[in-house]
C-alpha positions in Angstrom: 110.1 83.1 126.1 112.8 85.6 126.0 113.1 89.1 124.6 115.5 90.9 122.3 115.8 94.4 121.6 116.7 96.4 118.1 117.9 99.9 117.9 117.0 101.1 114.6 118.6 104.7 113.9 116.0 107.2 111.6 117.7 110.6 111.7 117.8 112.0 115.3 115.6 109.6 116.2 115.9 106.0 118.1 113.1 103.8 118.0 113.4 100.7 120.3 111.7 97.7 119.3 111.1 94.7 121.1 111.0 90.9 119.2 110.0 88.1 121.4 110.4 84.6 120.4 107.6 81.6 122.3 106.8 78.7 121.4 103.3 78.1 119.8 102.0 74.6 119.8 105.1 73.1 119.7 106.9 75.2 116.9 109.3 78.4 117.8 107.9 81.0 116.0 109.2 84.4 116.6 106.4 87.5 116.4 107.0 91.1 116.3 105.2 92.7 119.5 104.0 96.0 118.2 101.1 97.8 119.2 100.2 100.1 116.1 96.4 100.4 114.9 97.0 100.2 111.1 99.9 97.5 110.9 99.9 94.3 111.7 102.2 91.5 110.6 99.6 89.0 109.8 97.7 91.8 107.5 98.5 92.2 104.0 100.1 95.2 102.2 96.5 96.1 101.0 94.6 95.2 104.2 96.7 98.2 105.6 96.4 100.5 102.8 92.5 100.1 103.1 92.4 101.2 106.4 95.2 104.3 105.8 93.1 105.4 103.2 89.9 105.7 105.6 88.4 101.8 105.1 85.9 99.9 102.7 83.0 102.4 103.6 85.2 105.7 102.7 86.8 103.5 99.2 83.5 101.7 98.5 85.5 98.5 97.9 88.5 97.0 99.8 91.9 96.9 98.1 93.4 93.5 97.7 96.0 93.9 94.3 97.9 95.9 92.4 95.0 96.0 90.1 92.5 97.4 92.5 95.3 100.1 93.2 94.4 101.0 89.3 91.0 101.3 89.2 91.2 103.0 92.6 93.4 105.8 90.9 91.1 105.7 87.3 88.0 106.3 89.4 89.3 108.2 91.5 89.8 108.3 95.6 87.0 110.4 97.4 88.0 113.8 98.5 87.2 112.5 102.3 90.8 110.8 102.0 92.5 114.3 101.6 91.1 114.9 105.2 92.1 111.5 106.5 96.2 111.2 104.9 96.7 115.0 106.4 95.7 113.9 109.7 97.9 111.0 109.5 100.8 113.2 108.2 100.4 115.9 110.8 99.7 118.5 107.8 97.6 121.4 106.7 95.1 120.9 104.0 96.9 124.1 102.9 100.4 121.9 103.0 98.9 119.3 101.6 97.2 120.9 98.6 101.0 122.3 97.9 102.2 118.7 98.1 99.5 117.6 95.5 100.0 120.6 93.2 96.1 121.5 93.4 94.6 124.9 95.0 93.5 124.6 98.4 89.8 126.3 96.8 89.5 123.4 94.8 89.6 121.0 97.5 87.2 123.3 99.4 84.8 123.3 96.4 84.3 119.3 96.4 81.9 117.1 98.6 83.5 114.8 100.8 82.3 112.0 98.4 83.3 114.1 95.6 86.0 112.1 92.8 89.8 113.4 92.9 91.3 113.3 89.6 93.4 110.4 88.5 96.9 112.2 89.1 95.8 113.4 92.2 94.7 110.3 93.5 97.9 108.4 92.1 99.8 110.4 94.4 97.9 109.9 97.6 98.2 106.5 97.2 101.8 106.7 96.6 101.8 109.2 99.9 99.5 106.2 101.5 102.5 103.7 100.3 105.2 105.7 102.4 102.5 106.0 105.3 102.0 102.0 105.3 105.8 101.6 104.9 106.3 103.9 107.6 104.4 102.3 110.2 105.6 98.7 109.5 109.4 100.2 110.1 109.3 103.1 112.5 106.6 101.5 115.0 103.8 103.9 115.1 102.1 107.1 113.7 103.8 109.2 116.1 107.3 108.1 115.3 106.2 108.3 111.3 105.3 111.9 112.0 108.5 112.7 113.6 110.4 111.4 111.2 108.3 113.0 108.2 108.9 116.2 109.6 112.9 115.8 110.6 115.8 117.1 108.6 117.3 114.3 107.2 121.1 113.8 106.4 120.4 111.3 103.4 118.1 113.7 101.9 120.4 116.5 102.0 119.0 117.8 105.3 115.4 117.8 103.6 112.3 116.9 105.7 110.6 113.5 104.4 107.1 114.9 103.9 108.6 117.8 101.5 109.7 114.9 99.2 106.0 113.8 99.0 104.9 115.8 96.0 106.2 113.7 93.2 106.5 109.8 92.5 110.3 110.2 92.4 110.0 111.7 96.1 107.9 109.0 98.0 110.4 106.2 95.9 113.3 107.9 97.4 111.4 107.7 100.9 110.3 104.1 100.5 114.5 103.3 99.9 115.4 105.3 102.7 112.8 103.4 104.9 114.0 99.8 103.8 117.6 100.9 104.9 116.3 102.0 108.1 114.6 98.8 108.5 118.1 97.1 108.0 120.2 99.2 109.9 121.9 100.7 106.8 122.7 104.4 107.9 
């Protein structure tokens, strides 16, 4: 068994990921050794999204395809999802309400199981995808939170968190995470 290290530069944050190669049942196979709660190389993108959004008990279903994402946005995500994503992004409910373009009072009036509107649900799903991809690329929740709140030269010295209020912004963030993953500055 041997170890190699890959250095990823994410603005001012340098992340070292450890990669191991080992023989499994006589076949040489590479695997990533990362300890991240909601990311595992063997878990699907949809399983990871389900976990990030609070699990099957919060969503009342498992996400297994793009069609499930459409169904979830049409029905509306439960209000409790706001609390979960705010914690994962390291923002207050006031900041999250600003990103979603709804008033804090509207959020406060809803019970934990009340459903959010289609547009708010779609934006939350886009945010969850950035969080999922961030875990995958940066390695853990702490590094993701640091990245979200750091000013990036690639964004004209804006913070990624401030671009999460539109689908165009989340799209840009996904592209930047892809570049970070491939070592493109």
